[in-house]
A tleap script that builds the chain and sets N, CA, C and O, in Angstrom:
source leaprc.protein.ff14SB
mol = sequence {
  NMET GLN SER ARG SER ASN ASP ILE GLY PHE
  SER GLU TYR GLN ARG ILE ALA MET THR THR
  ALA ILE TYR PRO ARG LYS TYR ARG ILE TYR
  TYR PRO ALA LEU GLY LEU SER GLY GLU VAL
  GLY GLU LEU ASN ASN LYS ILE LYS LYS LYS
  ILE ARG ASP ASN ALA LYS LEU ASP LYS ASP
  ASP MET LYS SER GLU LEU GLY ASP VAL LEU
  TRP TYR LEU SER ALA LEU ALA THR ASP LEU
  GLY ILE ASP LEU GLY ASP VAL ALA ALA ASP
  ASN ILE ASP LYS LEU LEU ARG ARG LYS ARG
  ASN GLY THR LEU LYS GLY SER GLY ASP ASN
  CARG
}
set mol.1.N position { 4.567 81.379 77.665 }
set mol.1.CA position { 4.919 82.659 77.496 }
set mol.1.C position { 4.693 84.023 78.574 }
set mol.1.O position { 3.505 84.145 78.874 }
set mol.2.N position { 5.231 84.640 78.949 }
set mol.2.CA position { 4.368 85.527 79.577 }
set mol.2.C position { 4.806 86.454 78.760 }
set mol.2.O position { 5.896 86.508 78.190 }
set mol.3.N position { 3.433 87.585 78.699 }
set mol.3.CA position { 3.487 88.873 78.013 }
set mol.3.C position { 4.594 89.655 78.847 }
set mol.3.O position { 5.244 89.398 79.860 }
set mol.4.N position { 4.501 90.881 77.834 }
set mol.4.CA position { 5.985 91.884 77.863 }
set mol.4.C position { 5.072 93.096 77.709 }
set mol.4.O position { 4.058 93.273 77.034 }
set mol.5.N position { 5.877 94.013 78.697 }
set mol.5.CA position { 5.324 95.504 78.385 }
set mol.5.C position { 6.273 96.125 77.819 }
set mol.5.O position { 7.377 96.053 78.359 }
set mol.6.N position { 6.097 97.083 76.307 }
set mol.6.CA position { 6.875 97.770 75.951 }
set mol.6.C position { 7.348 98.494 76.478 }
set mol.6.O position { 8.512 98.734 76.158 }
set mol.7.N position { 6.721 99.269 77.601 }
set mol.7.CA position { 7.514 100.016 78.252 }
set mol.7.C position { 8.036 99.706 79.763 }
set mol.7.O position { 7.641 100.278 80.780 }
set mol.8.N position { 9.042 98.642 79.682 }
set mol.8.CA position { 9.811 98.411 80.921 }
set mol.8.C position { 10.676 99.099 81.179 }
set mol.8.O position { 11.228 99.674 80.241 }
set mol.9.N position { 11.214 99.357 82.735 }
set mol.9.CA position { 12.383 99.893 83.187 }
set mol.9.C position { 13.702 99.223 83.164 }
set mol.9.O position { 14.156 98.088 83.016 }
set mol.10.N position { 14.242 100.799 83.444 }
set mol.10.CA position { 15.892 99.819 83.505 }
set mol.10.C position { 16.291 99.063 84.644 }
set mol.10.O position { 17.004 98.071 84.493 }
set mol.11.N position { 15.808 99.519 86.043 }
set mol.11.CA position { 15.310 97.842 86.890 }
set mol.11.C position { 15.324 96.937 86.357 }
set mol.11.O position { 16.340 96.459 85.851 }
set mol.12.N position { 13.952 96.331 86.307 }
set mol.12.CA position { 13.361 95.827 85.698 }
set mol.12.C position { 14.018 95.012 84.680 }
set mol.12.O position { 13.852 93.796 84.592 }
set mol.13.N position { 14.820 95.754 83.859 }
set mol.13.CA position { 14.675 94.868 82.758 }
set mol.13.C position { 16.053 94.025 83.253 }
set mol.13.O position { 16.102 92.798 83.168 }
set mol.14.N position { 17.037 94.744 83.720 }
set mol.14.CA position { 18.332 94.496 84.661 }
set mol.14.C position { 17.496 92.848 85.561 }
set mol.14.O position { 18.070 91.781 85.343 }
set mol.15.N position { 16.612 92.836 86.198 }
set mol.15.CA position { 16.176 92.131 87.335 }
set mol.15.C position { 16.264 90.547 86.284 }
set mol.15.O position { 17.016 89.616 86.572 }
set mol.16.N position { 15.450 90.550 85.233 }
set mol.16.CA position { 14.731 90.179 84.471 }
set mol.16.C position { 16.255 89.518 83.675 }
set mol.16.O position { 16.551 88.346 83.907 }
set mol.17.N position { 16.871 90.107 83.036 }
set mol.17.CA position { 18.072 89.736 81.990 }
set mol.17.C position { 18.733 88.709 82.663 }
set mol.17.O position { 18.792 87.551 82.250 }
set mol.18.N position { 19.463 89.317 84.182 }
set mol.18.CA position { 20.478 88.439 84.788 }
set mol.18.C position { 19.946 86.968 85.165 }
set mol.18.O position { 20.677 86.120 85.675 }
set mol.19.N position { 18.513 86.750 84.841 }
set mol.19.CA position { 18.497 85.383 84.775 }
set mol.19.C position { 18.404 84.652 84.244 }
set mol.19.O position { 17.975 83.588 84.690 }
set mol.20.N position { 18.804 84.846 82.835 }
set mol.20.CA position { 19.592 84.323 82.099 }
set mol.20.C position { 21.456 84.255 81.687 }
set mol.20.O position { 22.040 83.661 80.781 }
set mol.21.N position { 21.974 85.145 82.803 }
set mol.21.CA position { 23.322 85.126 82.331 }
set mol.21.C position { 23.906 83.776 82.925 }
set mol.21.O position { 23.385 83.375 83.965 }
set mol.22.N position { 24.883 83.075 82.394 }
set mol.22.CA position { 25.078 81.619 82.317 }
set mol.22.C position { 26.462 81.983 82.336 }
set mol.22.O position { 27.146 80.970 82.185 }
set mol.23.N position { 27.120 82.976 82.455 }
set mol.23.CA position { 29.001 82.706 82.338 }
set mol.23.C position { 29.270 82.791 84.032 }
set mol.23.O position { 28.610 83.274 84.952 }
set mol.24.N position { 30.642 82.038 83.960 }
set mol.24.CA position { 31.476 81.925 84.646 }
set mol.24.C position { 31.547 82.962 85.780 }
set mol.24.O position { 31.962 84.076 85.459 }
set mol.25.N position { 31.135 82.714 87.304 }
set mol.25.CA position { 31.240 83.770 88.064 }
set mol.25.C position { 32.760 84.506 88.380 }
set mol.25.O position { 32.841 85.636 88.860 }
set mol.26.N position { 33.954 83.657 88.022 }
set mol.26.CA position { 35.001 83.888 88.098 }
set mol.26.C position { 35.926 85.152 87.639 }
set mol.26.O position { 36.932 85.790 87.946 }
set mol.27.N position { 34.474 85.024 86.328 }
set mol.27.CA position { 35.089 86.380 85.322 }
set mol.27.C position { 34.014 87.120 85.133 }
set mol.27.O position { 33.552 87.458 84.044 }
set mol.28.N position { 33.419 87.499 86.682 }
set mol.28.CA position { 32.548 88.367 86.667 }
set mol.28.C position { 32.993 89.828 86.302 }
set mol.28.O position { 34.125 89.972 86.766 }
set mol.29.N position { 32.589 90.949 85.679 }
set mol.29.CA position { 32.978 92.294 84.966 }
set mol.29.C position { 33.471 92.167 84.084 }
set mol.29.O position { 33.275 93.011 83.210 }
set mol.30.N position { 34.514 90.884 83.781 }
set mol.30.CA position { 35.620 90.631 82.479 }
set mol.30.C position { 34.725 90.294 81.296 }
set mol.30.O position { 34.614 91.045 80.328 }
set mol.31.N position { 34.093 89.130 81.417 }
set mol.31.CA position { 32.998 88.409 80.345 }
set mol.31.C position { 32.301 89.822 79.989 }
set mol.31.O position { 32.624 90.522 79.029 }
set mol.32.N position { 31.181 90.152 81.028 }
set mol.32.CA position { 30.612 91.224 80.092 }
set mol.32.C position { 31.122 92.266 79.574 }
set mol.32.O position { 30.861 92.522 78.399 }
set mol.33.N position { 32.116 93.257 80.459 }
set mol.33.CA position { 32.957 93.845 79.766 }
set mol.33.C position { 33.296 93.566 77.883 }
set mol.33.O position { 33.006 94.230 76.888 }
set mol.34.N position { 33.864 92.557 78.041 }
set mol.34.CA position { 34.289 91.891 76.706 }
set mol.34.C position { 33.219 91.778 75.825 }
set mol.34.O position { 33.317 92.126 74.648 }
set mol.35.N position { 31.817 91.139 76.496 }
set mol.35.CA position { 31.095 91.284 75.248 }
set mol.35.C position { 30.521 91.954 75.002 }
set mol.35.O position { 29.900 91.881 73.942 }
set mol.36.N position { 30.360 93.328 76.117 }
set mol.36.CA position { 29.662 94.930 75.466 }
set mol.36.C position { 30.732 95.300 74.486 }
set mol.36.O position { 30.315 95.845 73.464 }
set mol.37.N position { 31.779 95.153 74.566 }
set mol.37.CA position { 32.606 95.643 73.403 }
set mol.37.C position { 32.759 95.285 72.012 }
set mol.37.O position { 33.183 95.949 71.065 }
set mol.38.N position { 32.124 93.536 72.114 }
set mol.38.CA position { 31.779 92.972 70.677 }
set mol.38.C position { 30.907 93.370 70.518 }
set mol.38.O position { 30.897 94.127 69.547 }
set mol.39.N position { 29.691 93.223 71.197 }
set mol.39.CA position { 28.322 93.895 70.707 }
set mol.39.C position { 28.373 95.280 70.052 }
set mol.39.O position { 27.765 95.523 69.009 }
set mol.40.N position { 29.043 96.082 70.637 }
set mol.40.CA position { 29.171 97.308 70.118 }
set mol.40.C position { 30.003 97.466 68.497 }
set mol.40.O position { 29.805 98.250 67.568 }
set mol.41.N position { 30.878 96.467 68.658 }
set mol.41.CA position { 31.430 96.140 67.607 }
set mol.41.C position { 30.528 95.704 66.168 }
set mol.41.O position { 30.606 96.282 65.084 }
set mol.42.N position { 29.745 94.628 66.470 }
set mol.42.CA position { 28.782 94.426 65.813 }
set mol.42.C position { 27.992 95.430 65.015 }
set mol.42.O position { 27.896 95.562 63.795 }
set mol.43.N position { 27.455 96.101 66.003 }
set mol.43.CA position { 26.708 96.975 65.344 }
set mol.43.C position { 27.408 98.063 64.694 }
set mol.43.O position { 26.750 98.387 63.705 }
set mol.44.N position { 28.424 98.752 64.809 }
set mol.44.CA position { 29.262 99.416 64.318 }
set mol.44.C position { 29.541 99.368 62.692 }
set mol.44.O position { 29.396 100.046 61.675 }
set mol.45.N position { 30.156 97.801 63.257 }
set mol.45.CA position { 30.131 97.381 61.598 }
set mol.45.C position { 29.116 96.911 60.188 }
set mol.45.O position { 29.359 96.696 59.000 }
set mol.46.N position { 27.888 96.892 61.036 }
set mol.46.CA position { 27.015 96.672 60.843 }
set mol.46.C position { 26.260 98.139 59.863 }
set mol.46.O position { 25.750 98.138 58.743 }
set mol.47.N position { 26.475 99.290 60.866 }
set mol.47.CA position { 26.849 100.857 60.459 }
set mol.47.C position { 28.008 100.737 59.543 }
set mol.47.O position { 27.396 100.806 58.477 }
set mol.48.N position { 28.978 100.635 59.285 }
set mol.48.CA position { 30.077 101.038 58.645 }
set mol.48.C position { 29.646 100.316 57.428 }
set mol.48.O position { 29.829 100.990 56.415 }
set mol.49.N position { 28.895 98.619 57.125 }
set mol.49.CA position { 28.772 98.419 55.776 }
set mol.49.C position { 27.566 99.215 55.301 }
set mol.49.O position { 27.140 98.737 54.250 }
set mol.50.N position { 26.865 100.282 55.727 }
set mol.50.CA position { 25.607 100.725 55.398 }
set mol.50.C position { 26.335 101.426 54.784 }
set mol.50.O position { 26.393 101.301 53.560 }
set mol.51.N position { 27.254 102.552 55.583 }
set mol.51.CA position { 28.342 103.485 54.687 }
set mol.51.C position { 28.867 103.316 53.350 }
set mol.51.O position { 28.752 104.126 52.429 }
set mol.52.N position { 29.722 101.684 53.305 }
set mol.52.CA position { 30.496 101.192 52.696 }
set mol.52.C position { 29.746 100.792 51.020 }
set mol.52.O position { 30.143 100.921 49.862 }
set mol.53.N position { 28.638 100.324 51.586 }
set mol.53.CA position { 27.730 99.783 50.535 }
set mol.53.C position { 26.469 100.846 49.946 }
set mol.53.O position { 25.925 100.747 48.846 }
set mol.54.N position { 26.227 101.706 50.831 }
set mol.54.CA position { 24.930 102.834 50.467 }
set mol.54.C position { 23.833 101.722 50.564 }
set mol.54.O position { 23.252 101.200 49.613 }
set mol.55.N position { 23.650 101.443 51.979 }
set mol.55.CA position { 22.497 100.507 51.749 }
set mol.55.C position { 21.739 100.739 52.803 }
set mol.55.O position { 22.352 101.143 53.791 }
set mol.56.N position { 20.090 100.552 52.948 }
set mol.56.CA position { 20.012 101.028 54.024 }
set mol.56.C position { 20.134 100.217 55.468 }
set mol.56.O position { 20.408 99.021 55.374 }
set mol.57.N position { 19.998 100.633 56.460 }
set mol.57.CA position { 19.999 99.934 57.908 }
set mol.57.C position { 18.618 99.417 58.487 }
set mol.57.O position { 17.657 100.035 58.946 }
set mol.58.N position { 18.866 98.026 58.296 }
set mol.58.CA position { 17.982 97.014 58.492 }
set mol.58.C position { 16.963 98.193 60.113 }
set mol.58.O position { 17.830 98.794 60.747 }
set mol.59.N position { 16.121 98.362 60.440 }
set mol.59.CA position { 15.590 98.354 61.520 }
set mol.59.C position { 15.487 97.032 62.652 }
set mol.59.O position { 15.313 97.331 63.833 }
set mol.60.N position { 15.510 96.722 62.570 }
set mol.60.CA position { 14.880 95.214 63.355 }
set mol.60.C position { 16.531 94.578 63.822 }
set mol.60.O position { 16.672 94.200 64.986 }
set mol.61.N position { 17.551 94.507 62.986 }
set mol.61.CA position { 18.821 94.404 62.633 }
set mol.61.C position { 19.114 94.832 63.616 }
set mol.61.O position { 19.576 94.146 64.527 }
set mol.62.N position { 18.837 96.586 63.705 }
set mol.62.CA position { 19.431 97.166 64.838 }
set mol.62.C position { 18.754 97.123 66.162 }
set mol.62.O position { 19.373 97.197 67.223 }
set mol.63.N position { 17.637 97.017 66.081 }
set mol.63.CA position { 16.980 96.807 67.456 }
set mol.63.C position { 17.622 95.164 68.210 }
set mol.63.O position { 17.788 95.137 69.429 }
set mol.64.N position { 17.797 94.451 67.734 }
set mol.64.CA position { 18.204 93.373 68.259 }
set mol.64.C position { 19.678 93.591 68.812 }
set mol.64.O position { 19.955 93.630 70.011 }
set mol.65.N position { 20.498 93.714 67.868 }
set mol.65.CA position { 22.218 94.072 67.962 }
set mol.65.C position { 21.860 95.400 69.350 }
set mol.65.O position { 22.334 94.917 70.379 }
set mol.66.N position { 21.328 96.574 69.619 }
set mol.66.CA position { 20.907 97.174 70.822 }
set mol.66.C position { 20.861 96.228 71.961 }
set mol.66.O position { 21.602 96.218 72.944 }
set mol.67.N position { 19.850 95.415 71.672 }
set mol.67.CA position { 19.452 94.405 72.551 }
set mol.67.C position { 20.331 94.109 73.182 }
set mol.67.O position { 20.421 94.388 74.378 }
set mol.68.N position { 21.395 93.319 72.363 }
set mol.68.CA position { 22.707 92.450 72.744 }
set mol.68.C position { 23.396 93.331 73.534 }
set mol.68.O position { 23.771 92.983 74.654 }
set mol.69.N position { 23.649 94.609 73.027 }
set mol.69.CA position { 24.162 95.958 73.916 }
set mol.69.C position { 23.871 95.833 75.085 }
set mol.69.O position { 24.628 95.349 75.926 }
set mol.70.N position { 22.814 96.222 75.287 }
set mol.70.CA position { 21.436 96.065 76.506 }
set mol.70.C position { 22.037 95.051 77.462 }
set mol.70.O position { 22.636 95.472 78.452 }
set mol.71.N position { 21.962 94.192 77.318 }
set mol.71.CA position { 21.883 93.055 77.698 }
set mol.71.C position { 23.674 92.987 78.313 }
set mol.71.O position { 23.825 92.637 79.484 }
set mol.72.N position { 24.758 93.284 77.588 }
set mol.72.CA position { 25.823 92.747 78.272 }
set mol.72.C position { 25.670 94.326 79.602 }
set mol.72.O position { 25.759 94.162 80.819 }
set mol.73.N position { 25.458 95.584 78.982 }
set mol.73.CA position { 25.745 96.375 79.726 }
set mol.73.C position { 24.795 96.241 81.255 }
set mol.73.O position { 25.096 96.961 82.207 }
set mol.74.N position { 23.861 95.433 81.328 }
set mol.74.CA position { 22.801 95.001 82.394 }
set mol.74.C position { 23.993 93.691 82.912 }
set mol.74.O position { 23.863 93.653 84.135 }
set mol.75.N position { 24.297 93.393 82.794 }
set mol.75.CA position { 25.602 92.202 82.812 }
set mol.75.C position { 26.624 92.873 83.871 }
set mol.75.O position { 26.815 92.334 84.961 }
set mol.76.N position { 27.289 94.102 83.495 }
set mol.76.CA position { 28.101 94.433 83.591 }
set mol.76.C position { 28.357 95.299 84.899 }
set mol.76.O position { 29.287 95.402 85.700 }
set mol.77.N position { 26.789 96.019 84.705 }
set mol.77.CA position { 26.927 97.114 86.035 }
set mol.77.C position { 25.964 95.952 87.048 }
set mol.77.O position { 25.828 96.196 88.247 }
set mol.78.N position { 25.254 94.536 86.341 }
set mol.78.CA position { 25.224 93.609 88.032 }
set mol.78.C position { 26.250 93.198 88.705 }
set mol.78.O position { 26.329 93.149 89.932 }
set mol.79.N position { 27.137 92.863 87.859 }
set mol.79.CA position { 28.575 92.808 88.585 }
set mol.79.C position { 29.397 93.518 89.529 }
set mol.79.O position { 30.109 93.134 90.457 }
set mol.80.N position { 29.075 94.833 88.981 }
set mol.80.CA position { 29.725 96.346 90.013 }
set mol.80.C position { 28.551 96.532 90.751 }
set mol.80.O position { 28.657 97.446 91.569 }
set mol.81.N position { 27.601 96.037 90.735 }
set mol.81.CA position { 26.934 96.225 92.297 }
set mol.81.C position { 25.940 97.586 91.840 }
set mol.81.O position { 25.529 98.210 92.818 }
set mol.82.N position { 25.481 98.154 90.424 }
set mol.82.CA position { 25.458 98.574 90.198 }
set mol.82.C position { 23.646 98.990 89.671 }
set mol.82.O position { 23.371 98.971 88.471 }
set mol.83.N position { 22.955 99.212 90.345 }
set mol.83.CA position { 21.282 99.957 89.329 }
set mol.83.C position { 21.706 100.168 88.065 }
set mol.83.O position { 22.370 101.168 87.791 }
set mol.84.N position { 21.306 99.081 86.979 }
set mol.84.CA position { 21.146 100.251 85.680 }
set mol.84.C position { 20.018 101.528 85.822 }
set mol.84.O position { 20.248 102.693 85.497 }
set mol.85.N position { 18.788 101.029 86.370 }
set mol.85.CA position { 18.006 102.392 86.472 }
set mol.85.C position { 18.775 103.522 87.249 }
set mol.85.O position { 18.800 104.522 86.532 }
set mol.86.N position { 19.299 103.699 88.235 }
set mol.86.CA position { 20.044 104.488 88.634 }
set mol.86.C position { 20.907 105.236 87.627 }
set mol.86.O position { 20.874 106.463 87.532 }
set mol.87.N position { 21.808 104.324 86.755 }
set mol.87.CA position { 22.559 104.785 86.486 }
set mol.87.C position { 21.622 105.918 85.305 }
set mol.87.O position { 21.765 107.140 85.322 }
set mol.88.N position { 20.975 105.402 84.642 }
set mol.88.CA position { 19.955 106.006 83.731 }
set mol.88.C position { 19.363 107.280 84.335 }
set mol.88.O position { 19.171 108.253 83.606 }
set mol.89.N position { 19.029 107.318 85.797 }
set mol.89.CA position { 18.482 108.391 86.459 }
set mol.89.C position { 19.605 109.338 86.589 }
set mol.89.O position { 19.365 110.543 86.670 }
set mol.90.N position { 20.979 108.824 86.620 }
set mol.90.CA position { 21.979 109.920 87.184 }
set mol.90.C position { 22.269 110.780 86.041 }
set mol.90.O position { 22.520 111.984 86.063 }
set mol.91.N position { 22.184 109.821 84.815 }
set mol.91.CA position { 23.069 110.363 83.605 }
set mol.91.C position { 21.858 111.440 82.815 }
set mol.91.O position { 22.027 112.446 82.125 }
set mol.92.N position { 20.755 110.815 83.207 }
set mol.92.CA position { 19.139 112.349 82.397 }
set mol.92.C position { 19.647 113.167 83.258 }
set mol.92.O position { 20.036 114.204 82.720 }
set mol.93.N position { 19.887 113.101 84.970 }
set mol.93.CA position { 20.345 114.219 85.693 }
set mol.93.C position { 21.310 115.353 85.168 }
set mol.93.O position { 21.303 116.573 85.000 }
set mol.94.N position { 22.291 114.077 84.974 }
set mol.94.CA position { 23.367 115.209 84.390 }
set mol.94.C position { 23.291 115.806 83.294 }
set mol.94.O position { 24.032 116.778 83.150 }
set mol.95.N position { 22.354 115.408 82.148 }
set mol.95.CA position { 22.738 115.946 81.012 }
set mol.95.C position { 21.618 117.041 80.842 }
set mol.95.O position { 21.608 117.972 80.037 }
set mol.96.N position { 20.440 116.626 82.029 }
set mol.96.CA position { 19.448 118.034 81.999 }
set mol.96.C position { 20.647 119.471 82.450 }
set mol.96.O position { 20.907 120.382 81.664 }
set mol.97.N position { 21.067 119.384 83.475 }
set mol.97.CA position { 22.121 120.040 84.075 }
set mol.97.C position { 22.994 120.580 83.278 }
set mol.97.O position { 23.137 121.779 83.519 }
set mol.98.N position { 23.734 120.125 82.297 }
set mol.98.CA position { 24.392 120.290 81.644 }
set mol.98.C position { 23.167 121.434 80.268 }
set mol.98.O position { 23.341 122.606 79.934 }
set mol.99.N position { 22.524 120.874 80.006 }
set mol.99.CA position { 21.352 121.510 78.847 }
set mol.99.C position { 21.039 122.567 80.164 }
set mol.99.O position { 21.680 123.544 79.776 }
set mol.100.N position { 20.464 122.960 81.444 }
set mol.100.CA position { 20.374 124.276 81.681 }
set mol.100.C position { 21.926 125.011 82.223 }
set mol.100.O position { 21.941 126.025 82.919 }
set mol.101.N position { 22.590 124.631 81.978 }
set mol.101.CA position { 24.217 125.288 82.386 }
set mol.101.C position { 24.397 125.936 81.169 }
set mol.101.O position { 25.080 126.960 81.154 }
set mol.102.N position { 23.783 125.412 79.914 }
set mol.102.CA position { 24.622 125.289 78.636 }
set mol.102.C position { 25.655 125.248 78.519 }
set mol.102.O position { 26.305 126.214 78.119 }
set mol.103.N position { 26.358 123.690 78.943 }
set mol.103.CA position { 27.043 123.217 78.461 }
set mol.103.C position { 27.300 121.741 78.059 }
set mol.103.O position { 28.262 121.032 78.353 }
set mol.104.N position { 25.969 121.390 77.155 }
set mol.104.CA position { 26.062 120.473 76.793 }
set mol.104.C position { 27.160 120.203 75.543 }
set mol.104.O position { 27.631 119.110 75.231 }
set mol.105.N position { 27.336 121.034 75.144 }
set mol.105.CA position { 28.546 120.912 74.358 }
set mol.105.C position { 30.408 121.084 74.665 }
set mol.105.O position { 30.638 122.171 75.195 }
set mol.106.N position { 31.487 120.370 74.466 }
set mol.106.CA position { 32.454 120.674 74.585 }
set mol.106.C position { 33.053 119.360 75.404 }
set mol.106.O position { 32.475 118.297 75.178 }
set mol.107.N position { 33.976 119.348 76.179 }
set mol.107.CA position { 34.186 117.981 77.148 }
set mol.107.C position { 34.961 118.350 78.419 }
set mol.107.O position { 35.295 119.474 78.796 }
set mol.108.N position { 35.203 116.999 79.075 }
set mol.108.CA position { 34.995 116.885 80.383 }
set mol.108.C position { 34.107 116.317 81.105 }
set mol.108.O position { 32.954 116.268 80.676 }
set mol.109.N position { 34.419 115.783 82.305 }
set mol.109.CA position { 32.941 115.350 82.663 }
set mol.109.C position { 32.423 116.147 83.913 }
set mol.109.O position { 31.311 115.977 84.413 }
set mol.110.N position { 33.296 116.970 84.321 }
set mol.110.CA position { 32.388 117.999 85.060 }
set mol.110.C position { 32.417 119.768 84.502 }
set mol.110.O position { 33.299 120.625 84.560 }
set mol.111.N position { 31.131 119.779 84.011 }
set mol.111.CA position { 30.862 121.005 83.243 }
set mol.111.C position { 29.359 121.552 83.359 }
set mol.111.O position { 29.026 122.572 82.756 }
savepdb mol mol.pdb
quit
């Protein structure tokens, strides 16, 4: 097995991850969107149980669940023809602009 870097970029992750996508193309967009919501639900359920049981979150378990979320997010972006690296760059630009403008708090996309 080839070694990997701990500093993989989103675009590279997306390219490699999509070599493992085996869902039917007729369900493109739908399959990863549903999978994404399911994985976020699994992550939230584990957090909910932490609250209920006053238990410690298992960091490795959370990391694994976040990886599943990332895979489905990547697949959805691919199916939409969007580069995940561009998503990350655009989002950080938006957040830094809001920080600079003092509009991190509040609601609405255009602030």
